[in-house]
C-alpha positions in Angstrom: -7.6 -24.8 -99.9 -9.2 -28.0 -98.6 -7.1 -31.1 -98.4 -7.2 -33.5 -101.4 -8.6 -37.0 -100.9 -8.2 -40.1 -103.0 -9.4 -43.7 -102.7 -7.6 -46.8 -103.8 -8.8 -50.4 -104.0 -6.6 -53.5 -104.1 -8.6 -56.6 -105.2 -7.5 -60.2 -104.5 -6.5 -62.2 -107.5 -8.5 -65.3 -106.5 -11.0 -66.1 -103.8 -11.4 -64.4 -100.5 -7.9 -64.4 -98.9 -8.7 -61.5 -96.5 -11.2 -63.8 -94.8 -8.2 -65.4 -93.1 -7.7 -63.5 -89.9 -3.9 -63.5 -90.3 -4.0 -62.2 -93.8 -6.6 -59.5 -92.8 -4.6 -58.4 -89.8 -1.3 -58.2 -91.7 -2.7 -56.3 -94.7 -4.5 -53.8 -92.5 -1.4 -53.3 -90.3 0.8 -52.9 -93.4 -1.6 -50.2 -94.7 -1.5 -48.3 -91.4 2.3 -48.7 -91.0 2.9 -47.5 -94.6 0.6 -44.5 -94.1 2.4 -43.5 -90.9 5.9 -44.0 -92.4 5.2 -41.7 -95.4 3.0 -39.2 -93.5 -0.3 -39.7 -95.4 -3.4 -39.8 -93.2 -5.8 -42.7 -93.7 -9.3 -41.3 -93.6 -11.2 -44.6 -94.1 -10.1 -48.2 -94.5 -12.4 -51.0 -95.5 -11.1 -54.6 -95.6 -13.5 -57.1 -97.1 -12.9 -60.8 -97.9 -11.5 -60.1 -101.3 -10.4 -56.4 -101.4 -9.0 -53.5 -99.4 -10.2 -50.0 -100.0 -8.4 -47.0 -98.4 -9.3 -43.4 -98.6 -6.3 -41.2 -98.0 -5.7 -37.5 -97.5 -3.5 -37.0 -100.4 -3.5 -36.4 -104.2 -4.4 -39.0 -106.7 -0.8 -39.5 -107.6 0.1 -39.9 -103.9 -2.6 -42.5 -103.6 -1.4 -44.4 -106.6 2.1 -44.5 -105.1 0.7 -45.7 -101.8 -1.3 -48.4 -103.5 1.8 -49.6 -105.5 3.9 -49.8 -102.3 1.2 -51.4 -100.2 0.6 -54.0 -103.0 4.3 -54.7 -103.2 4.7 -55.1 -99.4 1.6 -57.3 -98.8 2.1 -59.4 -101.9 5.7 -60.2 -100.9 4.5 -61.2 -97.4 1.6 -63.3 -98.7 3.7 -65.1 -101.3 6.3 -66.1 -98.6 3.5 -67.6 -96.5 1.1 -69.0 -99.0 3.2 -69.7 -102.1 0.7 -67.7 -104.2 0.1 -64.1 -105.3 -2.3 -62.1 -103.2 -3.1 -59.3 -105.7 -1.9 -61.0 -108.9 1.3 -60.8 -110.9 3.3 -57.7 -111.3 3.2 -56.0 -114.7 5.2 -58.0 -117.2 5.2 -61.1 -115.0 3.6 -64.3 -116.2 0.7 -65.6 -114.2 0.8 -69.4 -113.4 
């Protein structure tokens, strides 16, 4: 059977935070590090000014798990450095 692929997109809550070179570099590096750590190949990665799209060689469920963990990691980093949420509030959390 041919390998499964799935694509995920994380969109910024406000503005174009990935336009900042530090944010862009850290988000892309986190995606690659996470993929390597969990053993899921990245087939394509596109980082725009307000979104990150990643195509992975995995099932849809695997991609959702990847997206959730990448969102958690990058949002935590961004919040520490910018005192704001990168991707938005977590489910059940109030937005400011």
